[in-house]
C-alpha positions in Angstrom: 0.0 0.0 0.0 1.3 3.5 -0.9 1.7 5.3 2.4 3.2 8.8 2.5 5.1 9.3 5.8 2.6 11.7 7.5 -0.1 9.0 7.1 1.9 6.0 8.3 0.8 4.1 11.4 3.3 1.5 12.5 2.3 0.9 16.1 1.4 -2.8 16.1 -1.0 -2.6 19.1 -2.9 0.2 17.4 -3.2 -1.8 14.2 -4.4 -4.9 16.1 -7.0 -2.9 17.9 -8.2 -1.5 14.5 -8.5 -5.0 13.0 -10.5 -6.1 16.1 -12.9 -3.2 15.7 -13.2 -3.4 11.9 -13.0 -7.1 11.6 -15.0 -7.6 8.4 -12.2 -7.7 5.8 -11.6 -8.7 2.2 -9.3 -11.7 1.5 -7.4 -11.2 -1.8 -5.3 -13.8 -3.6 -4.3 -15.1 -7.0 -6.2 -18.1 -8.2 -5.3 -19.7 -11.5 -3.6 -16.5 -12.6 -6.6 -14.3 -11.8 -7.4 -12.1 -8.8 -10.0 -13.5 -6.4 -11.6 -11.8 -3.4 -13.9 -13.0 -0.5 -15.5 -10.8 2.1 -15.2 -12.4 5.6 -15.1 -11.8 9.3 -11.7 -12.3 10.9 -10.2 -12.9 14.3 -6.7 -11.6 15.1 -4.5 -13.1 17.7 -0.8 -13.2 18.9 0.8 -16.4 20.0 3.3 -16.9 22.8 6.2 -16.2 20.5 4.7 -12.9 19.3 3.6 -14.0 15.9 0.4 -12.6 14.6 -2.4 -14.6 13.0 -5.7 -14.0 11.3 -8.3 -16.8 11.8 -11.4 -17.3 9.7 -13.7 -19.6 7.9 -15.6 -19.7 4.6 -18.1 -21.8 2.8 -16.7 -25.1 1.5 -18.5 -24.4 -1.7 -16.5 -21.3 -2.2 -13.6 -22.3 -4.6 -11.4 -19.6 -3.2 -9.9 -21.7 -0.4 -8.8 -24.5 -2.7 -7.1 -22.4 -5.3 -5.0 -19.9 -3.4 -1.5 -19.5 -4.8 1.3 -17.8 -2.8 0.8 -15.2 -0.1 -2.5 -13.5 0.5 -3.6 -9.9 1.3 -6.4 -9.0 3.7 -7.7 -5.5 3.7 -9.6 -3.9 6.6 -11.4 -0.6 6.0 -12.5 2.0 8.5 -14.5 5.2 8.3 -14.0 7.3 5.1 -15.3 10.7 3.9 -15.2 13.1 1.0 -13.3 16.4 1.8 -14.7 19.5 0.0 -12.2 22.2 -1.0 -14.8 24.8 0.1 -14.1 23.9 3.7 -10.6 25.3 3.5 -12.1 28.8 2.9 -9.2 29.7 0.6 -8.1 29.4 -3.0 -5.9 26.8 -4.6 -7.4 23.9 -2.8 -8.8 20.7 -4.3 -11.1 17.8 -3.2 -9.7 14.7 -1.5 -10.9 11.7 0.5 -9.9 10.9 4.0 -9.9 7.3 5.3 -8.3 4.7 7.5 -7.2 1.3 6.3 -5.0 -1.6 7.5 -3.4 -4.1 5.1 -2.2 -7.5 6.3 0.0 -9.9 4.3 0.7 -13.5 5.1 0.8 -17.2 4.5 -2.6 -19.0 4.1 -3.0 -22.4 5.7 -6.1 -24.6 5.9 -7.1 -25.9 9.3 -7.6 -29.7 9.2 -8.3 -30.2 12.9 -12.0 -30.3 13.8 -11.0 -29.1 17.3 -9.3 -26.0 15.9 -12.2 -25.2 13.6 -14.6 -25.6 16.6 -12.4 -23.2 18.5 -12.5 -20.6 15.7 -16.3 -20.8 15.4 -16.8 -20.5 19.2 -14.5 -17.5 19.3 -16.3 -15.8 16.4 -19.7 -16.4 17.9 -18.6 -15.1 21.3 -16.9 -12.0 19.7 -20.1 -10.8 18.0 -22.7 -12.1 20.4 -21.0 -10.4 23.3 -22.3 -7.1 21.9 -26.0 -8.3 22.0 -28.4 -7.6 24.9 -29.1 -11.3 25.2 -26.2 -13.2 23.6 -27.2 -16.2 21.5 -25.8 -19.5 22.7 -25.5 -22.9 20.8 -23.9 -26.3 21.1 -21.7 -26.6 18.0 -21.5 -30.3 18.6 -25.2 -30.9 18.3 -26.3 -33.0 15.3 -27.8 -29.9 13.5 -24.7 -27.8 14.0 -22.3 -30.7 13.2 -23.9 -31.0 9.8 -23.5 -27.3 9.2 -19.8 -27.4 10.3 -19.2 -29.9 7.4 -20.1 -27.1 5.0 -17.3 -24.7 6.0 -13.5 -24.7 6.0 -11.3 -23.0 8.6 -8.0 -21.3 7.9 -5.2 -19.5 9.6 -3.0 -16.7 8.0 0.4 -16.1 9.6 0.9 -12.4 9.2 4.3 -11.5 7.7 3.5 -7.8 7.3 0.9 -5.4 8.7 0.7 -1.7 7.8 -1.8 1.1 8.5 -2.7 4.3 6.7 -4.5 7.1 8.6 -5.1 9.6 5.8 -6.5 12.5 7.9 -4.8 15.6 6.5 -1.8 15.4 8.9 0.2 17.1 6.1 -1.9 20.3 6.6 -1.8 23.0 9.3 -3.8 22.7 12.5 -6.0 25.6 11.4 -6.8 23.9 8.1 -7.6 20.6 9.8 -9.9 22.3 12.2 -11.8 23.9 9.3 -12.2 20.4 7.7 -13.4 19.0 11.0 -16.1 21.7 11.1 -17.1 21.0 7.5 -17.4 17.3 8.1 -19.5 17.8 11.2 -21.9 20.0 9.3 -22.7 17.2 6.9 -24.2 15.1 9.7 -23.2 12.0 7.8 -22.3 9.0 10.0 -18.9 8.3 8.4 -18.1 12.0 8.1 -18.7 12.4 11.8 -16.4 9.5 12.5 -13.7 10.9 10.4 -14.0 14.3 12.1 -13.5 12.6 15.4 -10.5 10.8 14.2 -9.0 14.0 12.7 -9.5 15.7 16.0 -7.7 12.9 17.8 -4.7 13.4 15.6 -4.5 17.2 15.8 -1.5 17.0 18.3 -0.2 13.7 17.0 3.4 13.9 15.8 3.1 10.5 14.1 
C-alpha cells in the first residue's frame, strides 16, 4: 500500500485494535492467474512467540480456499469521507478523500483439525454475540450444527507484514484541519462524523 510518511501508522497494538474493531475484511489472492476476493469476518491473535495470525472460515462451496496460490492480502477498511475544498475557505485547494485502512499480508494455511475449527467458530460467535443484549448460545457439537460445520472450512493466516494508513490531512496545518473537521460535522453524515472525530484525535499527533 502506498503510504506517505505523514499518514503511516506503525504501532502494532494500534493496528491490532483497529482490526479487532473493523474485523470484516476482504481476502485477496491469486487463483489460476486471476485475482479472487472474498468478504469475511476475521479474528486476530498473537501467540506466545509474538507471531500474529488471522483466523477465519468460509463456505466449503467457495472455490477460493482450494485455489489460493502464494501469499494473501487481507484489507480492513475503517471510516472514510469526502473532503470538500470549500471547507478550507481559501483558494488553490482541491477535493480529496480521508480514510483509514489496514493491510495484512501473510501465509494462508487450511485448518484440518476439527477441534481448531470448533475453537474458531466459538471465538467468532462469542466476539459478535457479546455485543448483544441477550447473547445467543448454541452447542456446535449438536447434530444440527455438526452437519453445518461440514459445509465450512477454517483457515489461519500467519501475518508476515501489517501496515496502517491514517489519511487524515496530517500534512496540513492545524488551522486547516480544524476547518475540515467543522465541515465534516456540518454534513451530519455518519462516516463523516467518525472521520471528524479521528481527525480531532490526531491534531496534536506527531506521528
